[in-house]
N, CA, C and O atoms as CSV, one atom per row, in Angstrom:
chain,resi,resn,atom,element,x,y,z
A,1,MET,N,N,0.843,-1.168,0.000
A,1,MET,CA,C,0.000,0.000,0.000
A,1,MET,C,C,0.893,1.238,0.000
A,1,MET,O,O,1.840,1.322,0.782
A,2,SER,N,N,0.593,2.201,-0.878
A,2,SER,CA,C,1.422,3.395,-0.944
A,2,SER,C,C,1.012,4.389,0.135
A,2,SER,O,O,-0.153,4.478,0.524
A,3,GLU,N,N,1.984,5.111,0.588
A,3,GLU,CA,C,1.747,6.118,1.617
A,3,GLU,C,C,1.230,7.378,0.941
A,3,GLU,O,O,1.857,7.878,0.007
A,4,SER,N,N,0.087,7.903,1.401
A,4,SER,CA,C,-0.423,9.128,0.807
A,4,SER,C,C,0.284,10.317,1.443
A,4,SER,O,O,0.662,10.290,2.614
A,5,LYS,N,N,0.449,11.336,0.655
A,5,LYS,CA,C,1.143,12.534,1.116
A,5,LYS,C,C,0.106,13.611,1.415
A,5,LYS,O,O,-0.933,13.671,0.757
A,6,PRO,N,N,0.380,14.457,2.399
A,6,PRO,CA,C,-0.584,15.511,2.716
A,6,PRO,C,C,-0.678,16.539,1.588
A,6,PRO,O,O,0.291,16.772,0.867
A,7,LYS,N,N,-1.843,17.142,1.445
A,7,LYS,CA,C,-2.048,18.160,0.422
A,7,LYS,C,C,-1.013,19.272,0.601
A,7,LYS,O,O,-0.768,19.725,1.719
A,8,GLY,N,N,-0.418,19.700,-0.490
A,8,GLY,CA,C,0.559,20.771,-0.463
A,8,GLY,C,C,1.993,20.338,-0.217
A,8,GLY,O,O,2.886,21.185,-0.169
A,9,TRP,N,N,2.242,19.036,-0.060
A,9,TRP,CA,C,3.595,18.563,0.236
A,9,TRP,C,C,4.574,18.922,-0.875
A,9,TRP,O,O,5.738,19.213,-0.599
A,10,MET,N,N,4.119,18.904,-2.130
A,10,MET,CA,C,5.027,19.146,-3.231
A,10,MET,C,C,5.595,20.568,-3.182
A,10,MET,O,O,6.777,20.763,-3.464
A,11,ARG,N,N,4.795,21.537,-2.838
A,11,ARG,CA,C,5.271,22.925,-2.774
A,11,ARG,C,C,6.421,23.058,-1.782
A,11,ARG,O,O,7.357,23.822,-2.016
A,12,ASP,N,N,6.356,22.324,-0.683
A,12,ASP,CA,C,7.428,22.365,0.312
A,12,ASP,C,C,8.639,21.539,-0.123
A,12,ASP,O,O,9.779,21.979,0.027
A,13,ALA,N,N,8.394,20.352,-0.656
A,13,ALA,CA,C,9.481,19.429,-0.996
A,13,ALA,C,C,10.123,19.727,-2.350
A,13,ALA,O,O,11.296,19.425,-2.565
A,14,MET,N,N,9.348,20.321,-3.263
A,14,MET,CA,C,9.827,20.552,-4.627
A,14,MET,C,C,9.478,21.981,-5.068
A,14,MET,O,O,8.688,22.160,-5.995
A,15,PRO,N,N,10.049,22.983,-4.426
A,15,PRO,CA,C,9.651,24.365,-4.724
A,15,PRO,C,C,9.964,24.823,-6.146
A,15,PRO,O,O,9.201,25.607,-6.713
A,16,THR,N,N,11.055,24.361,-6.732
A,16,THR,CA,C,11.385,24.760,-8.104
A,16,THR,C,C,10.373,24.161,-9.079
A,16,THR,O,O,9.923,24.837,-10.004
A,17,CYS,N,N,10.023,22.911,-8.876
A,17,CYS,CA,C,9.013,22.259,-9.708
A,17,CYS,C,C,7.666,22.967,-9.565
A,17,CYS,O,O,6.990,23.221,-10.563
A,18,ALA,N,N,7.278,23.282,-8.346
A,18,ALA,CA,C,6.006,23.960,-8.102
A,18,ALA,C,C,5.975,25.321,-8.796
A,18,ALA,O,O,4.953,25.703,-9.366
A,19,GLU,N,N,7.083,26.048,-8.751
A,19,GLU,CA,C,7.152,27.358,-9.405
A,19,GLU,C,C,7.030,27.216,-10.925
A,19,GLU,O,O,6.351,28.007,-11.579
A,20,TRP,N,N,7.702,26.189,-11.480
A,20,TRP,CA,C,7.628,25.939,-12.909
A,20,TRP,C,C,6.185,25.617,-13.336
A,20,TRP,O,O,5.705,26.113,-14.355
A,21,ILE,N,N,5.514,24.789,-12.549
A,21,ILE,CA,C,4.119,24.445,-12.850
A,21,ILE,C,C,3.233,25.681,-12.747
A,21,ILE,O,O,2.343,25.869,-13.577
A,22,ASP,N,N,3.459,26.519,-11.749
A,22,ASP,CA,C,2.698,27.768,-11.627
A,22,ASP,C,C,2.884,28.638,-12.875
A,22,ASP,O,O,1.926,29.228,-13.374
A,23,ASP,N,N,4.127,28.715,-13.376
A,23,ASP,CA,C,4.400,29.488,-14.590
A,23,ASP,C,C,3.675,28.897,-15.803
A,23,ASP,O,O,3.119,29.632,-16.618
A,24,LEU,N,N,3.687,27.565,-15.915
A,24,LEU,CA,C,2.961,26.916,-17.018
A,24,LEU,C,C,1.469,27.208,-16.941
A,24,LEU,O,O,0.837,27.497,-17.957
A,25,ARG,N,N,0.903,27.134,-15.739
A,25,ARG,CA,C,-0.524,27.436,-15.563
A,25,ARG,C,C,-0.837,28.882,-15.928
A,25,ARG,O,O,-1.866,29.158,-16.545
A,26,ALA,N,N,0.047,29.810,-15.548
A,26,ALA,CA,C,-0.167,31.218,-15.875
A,26,ALA,C,C,-0.097,31.458,-17.380
A,26,ALA,O,O,-0.817,32.304,-17.911
A,27,THR,N,N,0.767,30.717,-18.064
A,27,THR,CA,C,0.950,30.895,-19.504
A,27,THR,C,C,-0.125,30.184,-20.315
A,27,THR,O,O,-0.712,30.773,-21.223
A,28,PHE,N,N,-0.384,28.919,-19.991
A,28,PHE,CA,C,-1.274,28.099,-20.820
A,28,PHE,C,C,-2.644,27.845,-20.214
A,28,PHE,O,O,-3.558,27.415,-20.918
A,29,GLY,N,N,-2.801,28.101,-18.932
A,29,GLY,CA,C,-4.060,27.843,-18.231
A,29,GLY,C,C,-4.044,26.499,-17.542
A,29,GLY,O,O,-3.526,25.518,-18.077
A,30,ALA,N,N,-4.613,26.460,-16.353
A,30,ALA,CA,C,-4.656,25.216,-15.572
A,30,ALA,C,C,-5.415,24.122,-16.317
A,30,ALA,O,O,-5.110,22.940,-16.160
A,31,ASP,N,N,-6.407,24.511,-17.132
A,31,ASP,CA,C,-7.175,23.501,-17.869
A,31,ASP,C,C,-6.328,22.774,-18.903
A,31,ASP,O,O,-6.690,21.677,-19.329
A,32,GLN,N,N,-5.206,23.361,-19.316
A,32,GLN,CA,C,-4.293,22.723,-20.258
A,32,GLN,C,C,-3.178,21.953,-19.565
A,32,GLN,O,O,-2.669,20.977,-20.115
A,33,VAL,N,N,-2.790,22.380,-18.364
A,33,VAL,CA,C,-1.647,21.807,-17.657
A,33,VAL,C,C,-2.059,20.676,-16.716
A,33,VAL,O,O,-1.432,19.617,-16.698
A,34,ASP,N,N,-3.098,20.900,-15.947
A,34,ASP,CA,C,-3.475,19.955,-14.895
A,34,ASP,C,C,-3.824,18.546,-15.380
A,34,ASP,O,O,-3.462,17.584,-14.703
A,35,PRO,N,N,-4.511,18.373,-16.521
A,35,PRO,CA,C,-4.788,17.000,-16.966
A,35,PRO,C,C,-3.524,16.170,-17.212
A,35,PRO,O,O,-3.504,14.975,-16.917
A,36,SER,N,N,-2.478,16.790,-17.747
A,36,SER,CA,C,-1.229,16.056,-17.961
A,36,SER,C,C,-0.582,15.676,-16.644
A,36,SER,O,O,-0.055,14.572,-16.506
A,37,ILE,N,N,-0.616,16.579,-15.676
A,37,ILE,CA,C,-0.050,16.281,-14.365
A,37,ILE,C,C,-0.815,15.129,-13.723
A,37,ILE,O,O,-0.211,14.191,-13.202
A,38,ARG,N,N,-2.142,15.199,-13.760
A,38,ARG,CA,C,-2.949,14.123,-13.173
A,38,ARG,C,C,-2.671,12.790,-13.844
A,38,ARG,O,O,-2.555,11.766,-13.170
A,39,ALA,N,N,-2.564,12.793,-15.172
A,39,ALA,CA,C,-2.311,11.549,-15.908
A,39,ALA,C,C,-0.957,10.962,-15.523
A,39,ALA,O,O,-0.853,9.758,-15.285
A,40,GLY,N,N,0.064,11.782,-15.459
A,40,GLY,CA,C,1.391,11.300,-15.077
A,40,GLY,C,C,1.423,10.772,-13.656
A,40,GLY,O,O,2.085,9.773,-13.373
A,41,MET,N,N,0.717,11.434,-12.772
A,41,MET,CA,C,0.689,10.988,-11.378
A,41,MET,C,C,-0.158,9.730,-11.210
A,41,MET,O,O,-0.018,9.009,-10.221
A,42,ALA,N,N,-1.039,9.467,-12.180
A,42,ALA,CA,C,-1.865,8.259,-12.137
A,42,ALA,C,C,-1.173,7.070,-12.796
A,42,ALA,O,O,-1.728,5.972,-12.836
A,43,GLY,N,N,0.052,7.287,-13.319
A,43,GLY,CA,C,0.802,6.171,-13.888
A,43,GLY,C,C,0.916,6.160,-15.397
A,43,GLY,O,O,1.507,5.234,-15.953
A,44,MET,N,N,0.370,7.156,-16.080
A,44,MET,CA,C,0.436,7.185,-17.538
A,44,MET,C,C,1.777,7.780,-17.976
A,44,MET,O,O,2.105,8.905,-17.598
A,45,PRO,N,N,2.555,7.033,-18.771
A,45,PRO,CA,C,3.845,7.566,-19.230
A,45,PRO,C,C,3.654,8.689,-20.253
A,45,PRO,O,O,2.594,8.815,-20.866
A,46,ASN,N,N,4.688,9.488,-20.422
A,46,ASN,CA,C,4.736,10.537,-21.442
A,46,ASN,C,C,3.785,11.705,-21.185
A,46,ASN,O,O,3.402,12.410,-22.118
A,47,LYS,N,N,3.407,11.909,-19.935
A,47,LYS,CA,C,2.506,13.014,-19.587
A,47,LYS,C,C,3.133,13.975,-18.587
A,47,LYS,O,O,3.152,15.183,-18.828
A,48,PHE,N,N,3.649,13.464,-17.465
A,48,PHE,CA,C,4.276,14.315,-16.448
A,48,PHE,C,C,5.196,13.484,-15.576
A,48,PHE,O,O,4.829,12.413,-15.090
A,49,TRP,N,N,6.385,13.997,-15.393
A,49,TRP,CA,C,7.362,13.390,-14.494
A,49,TRP,C,C,8.302,14.494,-14.048
A,49,TRP,O,O,8.765,15.286,-14.868
A,50,SER,N,N,8.585,14.552,-12.763
A,50,SER,CA,C,9.493,15.569,-12.254
A,50,SER,C,C,10.298,15.011,-11.094
A,50,SER,O,O,9.824,14.177,-10.322
A,51,THR,N,N,11.529,15.494,-10.994
A,51,THR,CA,C,12.373,15.126,-9.868
A,51,THR,C,C,13.092,16.376,-9.378
A,51,THR,O,O,13.564,17.191,-10.170
A,52,GLU,N,N,13.163,16.507,-8.076
A,52,GLU,CA,C,13.882,17.620,-7.456
A,52,GLU,C,C,14.444,17.120,-6.136
A,52,GLU,O,O,13.708,16.636,-5.276
A,53,GLY,N,N,15.737,17.241,-5.987
A,53,GLY,CA,C,16.377,16.684,-4.802
A,53,GLY,C,C,16.173,15.182,-4.791
A,53,GLY,O,O,16.469,14.515,-5.782
A,54,CYS,N,N,15.675,14.637,-3.696
A,54,CYS,CA,C,15.428,13.193,-3.609
A,54,CYS,C,C,13.955,12.857,-3.821
A,54,CYS,O,O,13.535,11.734,-3.545
A,55,ASN,N,N,13.165,13.813,-4.306
A,55,ASN,CA,C,11.729,13.598,-4.536
A,55,ASN,C,C,11.453,13.437,-6.022
A,55,ASN,O,O,11.983,14.178,-6.849
A,56,THR,N,N,10.618,12.463,-6.350
A,56,THR,CA,C,10.196,12.218,-7.728
A,56,THR,C,C,8.690,12.008,-7.724
A,56,THR,O,O,8.149,11.306,-6.870
A,57,ILE,N,N,8.014,12.637,-8.704
A,57,ILE,CA,C,6.576,12.427,-8.852
A,57,ILE,C,C,6.263,12.212,-10.324
A,57,ILE,O,O,7.018,12.634,-11.200
A,58,GLY,N,N,5.162,11.562,-10.581
A,58,GLY,CA,C,4.734,11.306,-11.945
A,58,GLY,C,C,5.269,9.983,-12.462
A,58,GLY,O,O,5.713,9.129,-11.695
A,59,THR,N,N,5.217,9.832,-13.780
A,59,THR,CA,C,5.641,8.609,-14.455
A,59,THR,C,C,6.673,8.981,-15.519
A,59,THR,O,O,6.416,9.872,-16.329
A,60,PRO,N,N,7.832,8.323,-15.536
A,60,PRO,CA,C,8.871,8.678,-16.508
A,60,PRO,C,C,8.390,8.579,-17.959
A,60,PRO,O,O,7.482,7.816,-18.288
A,61,PHE,N,N,9.025,9.367,-18.799
A,61,PHE,CA,C,8.757,9.336,-20.219
A,61,PHE,C,C,9.452,8.118,-20.827
A,61,PHE,O,O,10.509,7.698,-20.358
A,62,GLU,N,N,8.851,7.562,-21.864
A,62,GLU,CA,C,9.424,6.404,-22.546
A,62,GLU,C,C,10.470,6.863,-23.554
A,62,GLU,O,O,10.379,7.956,-24.114
A,63,GLY,N,N,11.456,6.013,-23.771
A,63,GLY,CA,C,12.444,6.253,-24.807
A,63,GLY,C,C,13.437,7.276,-24.443
A,63,GLY,O,O,14.332,7.575,-25.233
């Protein structure tokens, strides 16, 4: 069973990633960015993957 993380953990653990996502949302809109993030975090490859420090979220890209 995977351990669930509290809401907002990524902003604290991965501040550079969070800032980058905020910039993408400001540029393209959350309706364009958030579905890819959700898909990658749900296990779908080629949608969203990020690593910062010792934290990794999402699903790696293929190839």
